[in-house]
PyMOL commands that place a pseudoatom at each C-alpha (Angstrom):
pseudoatom trace, name=CA, resn=MET, resi=1, chain=A, elem=C, hetatm=0, pos=[43.331, 17.757, -20.374]
pseudoatom trace, name=CA, resn=PRO, resi=2, chain=A, elem=C, hetatm=0, pos=[42.927, 20.917, -22.608]
pseudoatom trace, name=CA, resn=GLU, resi=3, chain=A, elem=C, hetatm=0, pos=[39.437, 21.767, -23.965]
pseudoatom trace, name=CA, resn=ILE, resi=4, chain=A, elem=C, hetatm=0, pos=[38.530, 21.356, -27.765]
pseudoatom trace, name=CA, resn=ASN, resi=5, chain=A, elem=C, hetatm=0, pos=[35.428, 23.535, -28.874]
pseudoatom trace, name=CA, resn=VAL, resi=6, chain=A, elem=C, hetatm=0, pos=[34.209, 21.826, -32.554]
pseudoatom trace, name=CA, resn=ASN, resi=7, chain=A, elem=C, hetatm=0, pos=[31.086, 22.379, -34.372]
pseudoatom trace, name=CA, resn=VAL, resi=8, chain=A, elem=C, hetatm=0, pos=[29.772, 19.849, -36.325]
pseudoatom trace, name=CA, resn=GLU, resi=9, chain=A, elem=C, hetatm=0, pos=[27.163, 19.286, -38.755]
pseudoatom trace, name=CA, resn=VAL, resi=10, chain=A, elem=C, hetatm=0, pos=[25.182, 16.427, -39.662]
pseudoatom trace, name=CA, resn=TYR, resi=11, chain=A, elem=C, hetatm=0, pos=[23.371, 15.152, -42.766]
pseudoatom trace, name=CA, resn=CYS, resi=12, chain=A, elem=C, hetatm=0, pos=[21.800, 10.810, -43.214]
pseudoatom trace, name=CA, resn=THR, resi=13, chain=A, elem=C, hetatm=0, pos=[23.106, 9.756, -46.384]
pseudoatom trace, name=CA, resn=CYS, resi=14, chain=A, elem=C, hetatm=0, pos=[20.491, 10.762, -48.470]
pseudoatom trace, name=CA, resn=GLY, resi=15, chain=A, elem=C, hetatm=0, pos=[21.285, 14.428, -47.536]
pseudoatom trace, name=CA, resn=GLU, resi=16, chain=A, elem=C, hetatm=0, pos=[18.805, 15.658, -44.726]
pseudoatom trace, name=CA, resn=GLY, resi=17, chain=A, elem=C, hetatm=0, pos=[20.497, 17.404, -42.192]
pseudoatom trace, name=CA, resn=LEU, resi=18, chain=A, elem=C, hetatm=0, pos=[20.217, 16.438, -39.288]
pseudoatom trace, name=CA, resn=CYS, resi=19, chain=A, elem=C, hetatm=0, pos=[20.773, 19.512, -36.763]
pseudoatom trace, name=CA, resn=ASN, resi=20, chain=A, elem=C, hetatm=0, pos=[17.462, 19.158, -35.315]
pseudoatom trace, name=CA, resn=GLN, resi=21, chain=A, elem=C, hetatm=0, pos=[18.122, 15.730, -34.417]
pseudoatom trace, name=CA, resn=THR, resi=22, chain=A, elem=C, hetatm=0, pos=[21.582, 15.272, -32.831]
pseudoatom trace, name=CA, resn=GLU, resi=23, chain=A, elem=C, hetatm=0, pos=[22.366, 15.438, -29.583]
pseudoatom trace, name=CA, resn=SER, resi=24, chain=A, elem=C, hetatm=0, pos=[25.678, 15.443, -28.108]
pseudoatom trace, name=CA, resn=ARG, resi=25, chain=A, elem=C, hetatm=0, pos=[26.055, 12.873, -24.435]
pseudoatom trace, name=CA, resn=ARG, resi=26, chain=A, elem=C, hetatm=0, pos=[28.428, 11.672, -22.287]
pseudoatom trace, name=CA, resn=THR, resi=27, chain=A, elem=C, hetatm=0, pos=[28.510, 8.152, -23.090]
pseudoatom trace, name=CA, resn=HIS, resi=28, chain=A, elem=C, hetatm=0, pos=[27.597, 5.984, -19.662]
pseudoatom trace, name=CA, resn=ARG, resi=29, chain=A, elem=C, hetatm=0, pos=[30.290, 3.800, -18.679]
pseudoatom trace, name=CA, resn=ARG, resi=30, chain=A, elem=C, hetatm=0, pos=[33.667, 5.997, -19.314]
pseudoatom trace, name=CA, resn=ALA, resi=31, chain=A, elem=C, hetatm=0, pos=[31.464, 9.709, -19.689]
pseudoatom trace, name=CA, resn=GLU, resi=32, chain=A, elem=C, hetatm=0, pos=[33.491, 9.987, -22.951]
pseudoatom trace, name=CA, resn=LEU, resi=33, chain=A, elem=C, hetatm=0, pos=[31.861, 13.383, -25.471]
pseudoatom trace, name=CA, resn=CYS, resi=34, chain=A, elem=C, hetatm=0, pos=[29.467, 11.235, -28.239]
pseudoatom trace, name=CA, resn=PHE, resi=35, chain=A, elem=C, hetatm=0, pos=[26.763, 11.784, -30.823]
pseudoatom trace, name=CA, resn=VAL, resi=36, chain=A, elem=C, hetatm=0, pos=[23.223, 10.704, -30.774]
pseudoatom trace, name=CA, resn=VAL, resi=37, chain=A, elem=C, hetatm=0, pos=[21.429, 10.588, -33.547]
pseudoatom trace, name=CA, resn=ALA, resi=38, chain=A, elem=C, hetatm=0, pos=[17.851, 10.950, -34.081]
pseudoatom trace, name=CA, resn=PRO, resi=39, chain=A, elem=C, hetatm=0, pos=[16.254, 8.456, -37.310]
pseudoatom trace, name=CA, resn=CYS, resi=40, chain=A, elem=C, hetatm=0, pos=[16.542, 10.928, -39.976]
pseudoatom trace, name=CA, resn=GLU, resi=41, chain=A, elem=C, hetatm=0, pos=[12.193, 12.102, -40.396]
pseudoatom trace, name=CA, resn=LYS, resi=42, chain=A, elem=C, hetatm=0, pos=[12.406, 10.907, -44.132]
pseudoatom trace, name=CA, resn=CYS, resi=43, chain=A, elem=C, hetatm=0, pos=[13.960, 8.249, -44.384]
pseudoatom trace, name=CA, resn=LEU, resi=44, chain=A, elem=C, hetatm=0, pos=[11.593, 6.971, -41.052]
pseudoatom trace, name=CA, resn=GLY, resi=45, chain=A, elem=C, hetatm=0, pos=[8.335, 7.663, -43.438]
pseudoatom trace, name=CA, resn=ARG, resi=46, chain=A, elem=C, hetatm=0, pos=[9.859, 6.152, -46.567]
pseudoatom trace, name=CA, resn=ALA, resi=47, chain=A, elem=C, hetatm=0, pos=[11.058, 2.925, -44.492]
pseudoatom trace, name=CA, resn=ASN, resi=48, chain=A, elem=C, hetatm=0, pos=[7.317, 2.741, -42.367]
pseudoatom trace, name=CA, resn=ALA, resi=49, chain=A, elem=C, hetatm=0, pos=[6.097, 2.529, -46.685]
pseudoatom trace, name=CA, resn=GLU, resi=50, chain=A, elem=C, hetatm=0, pos=[7.915, -0.323, -48.022]
pseudoatom trace, name=CA, resn=GLY, resi=51, chain=A, elem=C, hetatm=0, pos=[7.277, -2.209, -44.366]
pseudoatom trace, name=CA, resn=HIS, resi=52, chain=A, elem=C, hetatm=0, pos=[3.715, -1.107, -45.142]
pseudoatom trace, name=CA, resn=SER, resi=53, chain=A, elem=C, hetatm=0, pos=[4.016, -1.839, -48.736]
pseudoatom trace, name=CA, resn=GLU, resi=54, chain=A, elem=C, hetatm=0, pos=[5.937, -5.169, -47.993]
pseudoatom trace, name=CA, resn=GLY, resi=55, chain=A, elem=C, hetatm=0, pos=[3.428, -6.720, -45.718]
pseudoatom trace, name=CA, resn=TYR, resi=56, chain=A, elem=C, hetatm=0, pos=[0.046, -5.350, -47.944]
pseudoatom trace, name=CA, resn=ASN, resi=57, chain=A, elem=C, hetatm=0, pos=[1.545, -7.021, -50.689]
pseudoatom trace, name=CA, resn=GLU, resi=58, chain=A, elem=C, hetatm=0, pos=[2.587, -10.918, -49.093]
pseudoatom trace, name=CA, resn=GLY, resi=59, chain=A, elem=C, hetatm=0, pos=[-1.176, -10.651, -47.322]
pseudoatom trace, name=CA, resn=TYR, resi=60, chain=A, elem=C, hetatm=0, pos=[-2.276, -9.926, -50.333]
pseudoatom trace, name=CA, resn=ASP, resi=61, chain=A, elem=C, hetatm=0, pos=[0.159, -13.092, -51.622]
pseudoatom trace, name=CA, resn=GLU, resi=62, chain=A, elem=C, hetatm=0, pos=[-1.319, -15.305, -48.560]
pseudoatom trace, name=CA, resn=GLY, resi=63, chain=A, elem=C, hetatm=0, pos=[-4.961, -14.218, -49.368]
pseudoatom trace, name=CA, resn=VAL, resi=64, chain=A, elem=C, hetatm=0, pos=[-4.573, -15.018, -53.224]
pseudoatom trace, name=CA, resn=ALA, resi=65, chain=A, elem=C, hetatm=0, pos=[-3.094, -18.303, -52.346]
pseudoatom trace, name=CA, resn=ASP, resi=66, chain=A, elem=C, hetatm=0, pos=[-5.294, -19.885, -49.565]
pseudoatom trace, name=CA, resn=SER, resi=67, chain=A, elem=C, hetatm=0, pos=[-8.843, -18.328, -51.992]
pseudoatom trace, name=CA, resn=GLN, resi=68, chain=A, elem=C, hetatm=0, pos=[-7.546, -20.296, -54.568]
pseudoatom trace, name=CA, resn=GLU, resi=69, chain=A, elem=C, hetatm=0, pos=[-7.378, -23.924, -52.157]
for i in range(1, 69): cmd.bond("trace and resi %d" % i, "trace and resi %d" % (i + 1))
show_as sticks, trace
zoom trace
């Protein structure tokens, strides 16, 4: 089978380049070429902050409700 070389640029939906977070490998079962992309650091940080805020707010609301009982 002929081999084809392709240059690929990988970007997150937020626009952050993921070239340094992307790795090419072969799949486990069929040994087909694939890409593995680590999550974008910017989006990971945003999701972490949102999760922290949601958890904090939920805990605060529960604490206020418990103190009013």
